[in-house]
C-alpha positions in Angstrom: -17.4 147.6 97.4 -20.0 146.1 95.1 -20.2 146.2 91.3 -22.9 149.0 91.4 -20.6 151.3 93.3 -17.8 150.8 90.8 -20.2 151.4 87.9 -21.6 154.5 89.6 -18.2 155.9 90.3 -17.1 155.2 86.7 -20.2 156.9 85.3 -19.7 159.9 87.6 -16.1 160.3 86.4 -17.0 160.0 82.8 -19.9 162.4 83.0 -17.9 165.1 84.9 -15.1 165.0 82.4 -17.4 165.0 79.4 -19.3 167.9 80.8 -16.2 169.9 81.3 -15.2 169.3 77.7 -18.6 170.2 76.3 -19.6 173.1 78.6 -16.4 175.0 79.3 -15.2 177.4 76.6 -11.8 177.0 75.0 -9.1 178.8 76.9 -7.3 181.8 75.3 -4.1 181.2 73.3 -1.7 182.3 76.1 -3.5 180.1 78.6 -3.4 177.2 76.3 0.3 177.5 75.8 0.8 177.6 79.6 -1.5 174.6 80.1 0.4 172.5 77.5 3.6 173.0 79.4 2.4 171.8 82.8 2.5 168.0 82.3 6.2 167.6 81.8 7.4 169.5 85.0 4.6 167.9 87.0 5.5 164.4 86.0 9.2 165.2 86.6 8.5 166.4 90.1 6.4 163.3 90.9 9.0 161.0 89.4 11.8 162.6 91.3 10.1 162.3 94.7 9.5 158.6 94.0 13.2 157.9 93.6 13.9 158.4 97.3 12.5 156.9 100.5 11.3 159.1 103.4 14.6 158.3 105.1 16.5 159.8 102.2 18.0 156.7 100.7 17.5 155.5 97.1 14.4 153.6 96.2 14.2 149.9 95.2 16.3 148.6 92.4 13.1 147.9 90.4 12.0 151.5 90.5 15.5 152.7 89.5 15.5 150.3 86.6 12.1 151.6 85.5 13.6 155.1 85.7 16.5 154.1 83.5 14.1 152.7 81.0 11.9 155.8 81.1 14.9 158.1 80.5 16.0 156.0 77.5 12.4 155.9 76.2 12.4 159.6 75.9 15.2 159.5 73.4 15.0 156.1 71.6 11.3 155.1 71.5 12.6 151.5 70.9 11.2 148.7 73.1 14.4 146.7 72.8 16.6 149.6 73.9 14.3 150.4 76.8 14.3 146.8 78.0 18.1 146.6 77.8 18.4 150.0 79.7 16.1 148.7 82.5 17.9 145.5 82.8 21.3 147.2 82.9 20.0 149.7 85.4 18.7 147.0 87.7 21.8 144.8 87.6 24.1 147.8 87.8 22.4 149.0 91.0 22.3 145.6 92.6 25.9 145.0 91.7 26.8 148.4 93.3 25.0 147.4 96.5 26.9 144.1 96.6 30.2 145.9 96.2 29.4 148.4 98.9 28.4 145.7 101.4 31.7 143.9 101.1 
């Protein structure tokens, strides 16, 4: 893939999104309320499916630590608290695996 392909795809993406914003009318109020509520459940469903492997076991410790950080981020909005939650989640999970394997 050369640089001109990347530039063309970027321009196409930008133009298509800009055209939708400029040319499409604003949705009615009831539709706007509905559309504003879609991102949270959609993200939650995508995140939940990422926590498990196709075999049904839990995902990697790094992903679980990122999930712990994300859950704390929703409440705290503090980078230090988020980092601590991620580290605790990672080491808690790996320590649990070590205890199970004994």
